[in-house]
N, C-alpha and C positions, 0 to 999 in steps of 0.2 A: 795470090798464094792460096793453095788448096788447104782446106781444113783437114785435121787429123782423120776425121771420119771419112772424108771423101778420098783421101790418099791411101787408106788402109785397104789392102786387097789380100785376103787369105790365100796362102800358097798351098795348093793341094798336095798332100803327102801320101794319102791312102785312098785309092780309087776302088769303089765297090759298086755293086748293082744299085745300092741305095743312093750314092752320090750321083750316079748317072740318071736314075729315074727322077730324082727331085732337083737336079741341078745344083748340088751342094759341093762345097770345097772339102768338107769333112763328114765322115759317117757318124755323126752325133746328133741326137735329138735331146732337147731338155724336156723332162716329164711335165705334164700339165697338172702340177700339184695344186690341190684345192687350197685356197687362201694364200699360197706362196708364189705361184707362177703367174705374175701379171704381165702387162704389156711391156714394161721396161725390161724384164728378164728375157722374154721371148725375142724382143727386138735386138738385144745385145747378142744373144746366141746366134740369131740369123745373120746379123752383121758380121760376126766372127767366122761365118762359113758353115755353121750347123743349121739346124732347123729348130726354131723356138716354138714351143706350144704354150698357149695361154690356158690356165686352168678354169674350165667352166664348172668344175666341181659338182656340187649338188643341184646345179641348175636353178639356184636361187632359193632352195628349200631352207637354207640356214641363214641366219642374220650375219652380216659382216662379210659375206662373200664378195670378191671383186666384181664390180659392175662391168660386164663385157663391153657395153657401149661407151664406157670411159677408157677401158684398157686397150681395146683393139686399135683405136686411132693412134696409139703410141707407136705402132709398128711402122708408120711412115711409108706405107706401100710395100714394105719388105715381105717376102714369103713367110708364112707362119701357119701354125695349126691351132686347133682348139680341141681340148679334151673334156669329156664328161664322164661322170659315174653313171653307168647305163641304167641301173634300176631307178635312180633318181630322175633321170631324163624321161623315163617311161611314165613317171607321174606328172611330168610337166613338158610334154612333147612340143608344145608351142614355142618353147624357148629356142629350140633348134630351128624351127620354121622362121621365127623372127630374126634369128641370127643370119640365116642364109638369105633372107630377104634384104638385108642391109650390107652384108660383108661377103667376101669371097675368100674363105680360108684356103690355104694350100692343101689341107687335109683335115679330117675330123677323126679323133681317136676316141674309141669307146672302151670302157673297162668295167668289169664286174656286172655282167648280165648278158642276155641274148642280144646280139647286134642286129639280127635279121630284120626286125620291124623297121629299122631306120635305113637299111641298105639300099633299097630300091630308089628312094628319094635322092640319096647321095649319088648313086650311079647315074640317075637322070641328069643331075647337075654336073656330072663328070668331076666330082670331088672325091679324091682317094679316101678310102676308109681304112683306118688302122685299128686293129683289134688287139687289146692286151688280154693275154690268156695265162692261166696257171696250170692247165692240164691238157692232155692230148684231146680229150673229148671237147673241150672248149675250142681248141684249134680246129677241130672238124667243123664246128658251127661257124667259125670265122671264115673258113674256106667256102662253106655253103653260102655265106653272106657275100662272097666275092671280095673279100678284103684284099687290098693292095699289099698290105704288110701285116704280119702277125708279130706282136711283141711278146716274147716269152719271158714272163716275170717270175723270177725265183723268190723264195721266201726270205732271202737276205735283204730284200728291199725294205725301205721305210714305209710307214703308213700301212694301208691295207694290202693283203696278199694272201696267197694260198699256202700249201704245205710242201710243194716241190721245190727243190734247190736248183739254182741256175746252172751249175756245172753239168748235171745229167739231163736237165730239161731241154737245154738249147740243142745239143746234138740229136736228141731223140726227135725233136720237132724238125730239125734240118733234114733228117732222113725221111720223115713222114712227108714233108713238102716236096722233097726231091722225087718221091714216088707219085704223089697224088696231085700236086699243084706246083710244078717247078717254076712258074713265073711269079709266084707269091714270094715277096721279100720276107726275111726273118730278121728281127731285131732282138737283141738280148737286153734284159733289165734285171736289176737286183744285185747289189754289191759291187757295181762297177764304178770305181772312184777315181781311177787314173789310167795312164797308158798301159799298165799291166793288165787291167781289166778289159780294156778295148782290144788289145792284142789277143788275149785269151778268147774273147767272144768271137773274133774273126776266125781264129783257128778252129773253134768249135763248129763253125759253119754259118755264123750270123753274117748279115750284110751290113750291120752297124749296131749301134747301141742307143738305148734311152737311159740317160743319167738323171737321177732325181736328187738324191741326198747331197751329192757334191755341189749342186746348184742351190741347195737350201742355204749353204754358207757361201754366199756370193753377194757382191755389192748391190746388184740390181734386184735381188729377191725381196719379197715382202716380209721376210722373217723378222720377228720382233727381236730387239737387241737382247733382252733377257734370255730368250731361247737360243740365240746365236752364241752367247757366252757359254751356255751349258753344252752346246754341241762341240765347240772348240776344245773344251776341257774334258770331254768324255772319251772313253775307249769302247771297243766293241763288246766288252763284257757287260756293259751297262745298258743294253737294250733288252726288251722283252716283247714277246708276241702274246696277245691276249684278246679275248672277245668281251671281257668284262667292261671295258670303258664304253664301248658302244651301247651295251645294255643299260648301264647306269645313266648315260645321257639321252637314252631314248631314241636311238637311231636304228632303223630296221635292217641292219646288215644280216645277211645269212651267216650261219655258223661255219659255212665253208671258208669264210674269210676272217682272219684275225688281223690285229692292228699292232705293228711294230713301232714302239716308242721308247724314249729314254725312261729308265727307272726314275720314279719320283715318289713322293709320299702316297699318292693315290694308287700307283701300281703295287707298291709294297704292301698296301692294305688289301687290294682287291684282285690283282692279276691271277692269283691261284684260286680265287673263289668265283669262278665263272658261272656255275650253276646258281649260286646264291644271287649273283648280280642279275641274272636273267629273271629271277623271281622278284627283283626290285626294279624292274624295267622302268626307266625314265625318272627314277626318284632323285637323281642328281642333275636333272636337266637344267634348271635355273642356276643352281650352284656352279655347275661346270661352265655354262655360258658366261656367267659373271667373272669367273676366274680367267677365262680366255680373254675377255675384254680388258681385264685388269693386269694382264701379263703375269698372272700367278701360276707359275709352272711347277709348283708343288702339287697343284690340283689339275690344271689343264695339261694335256699331253704335248710333248715335243716329238713329232713324228720324224724319225730319221732311221736310216738303215744300219745294218750290222757293220758296215764299213766306216762308221763314224770315227773310229780310231785313226783313220787315215786323213782326217780333216784337222788342220792346225792353223788355218787362216781363212779369210773371207775376201778373196781378191775379185777383180773384175771378171765377168764371164769370158771375155776374150782370153785372159791369161789362163783360165782353167782349160779352155779348149786347146789353146796352143801347147800347153804343157802335155796334155793328154795325147794329142796326135803325134807330137815329136817323140815322146817316149815310146809309144806304140810302134811307130815307124822304125825306130832304132831296134826295138826288140824283135820285130818281125824280120828285119834285115839280117840281124845276127842269127836269128833262128834258122833262116834259109841257108846261111853260110855254114852253120855249125851243126845242122840237123837236130837242133834243140836250143831252147832258150837259156840264157845265162842263169846259173844256179845261185849266185850270190848277189846281194844288192850292190856290193862294191864293184862288181863287174860292169855296172851300168855307167860308171864315171868316165 
């Protein structure tokens, strides 16, 4: 008798250039979220027909980050990617060299920095490079680096991001790539929580999506229970973007990037005092780290996107993907037939 895992075969509902290029059933990647996206989550997403990415995060700069040599074997030979914060990887480039000496990821995703110093090595190994960008200028650098795919991240995203919004950024980059680099894939990220977001991204010109916050509330994620409870109870009015938290905890993020988190006692005290926080750089470093270790989320941040109000459960990754693609396929089918998408939620029943 076959096991449930062996008998599960995702049924493709939406075929795009992304699914063709990477051999996926569904045009969905899970974001390589630092501390959250370990091997179990990436494995579950890939098993469900998407592409799961393990979070390499700060490349070991911070205590408590998942150990890649422990997380990657959980993939059991399935396709997967690994993502890094680029400016942190530039401080510890040997982490990537050691990784590629022991594992063969399906792709490497770089975010928040110039990807070009790493591009040639990846090209020599024939490992696709995915570059997350927040501006047109960053997209130009990604094309120069020979990226297989560009991830257009809007400021609706949880965690770190820029100032552009997903809705106008994605079609602008779609037009740019059509003119300058038509073989480069385009993925949308930021505020994509369900099939409505996936359908919208495809209509805007993306080849697929990268979903982060929806997978934070997932059975296979490494999310702390206390943080998960706050996420499920929150709505979109309860997030804030600020640079103050990184300044207080002593992380050298550029002011180009702010940090979207749930409001808590720390953000209510400091989110609007960014200049003052910069003058007190690193003063909360030990206090913040202790709070994170103790799951004290009145002090430590819960990074989640503006779409948090659409999260009301923490199911299996397979369920999230299946719901998302089924609704997107329904919406896109009706949209083709009606020359427009349904205008009311009850129309979807």
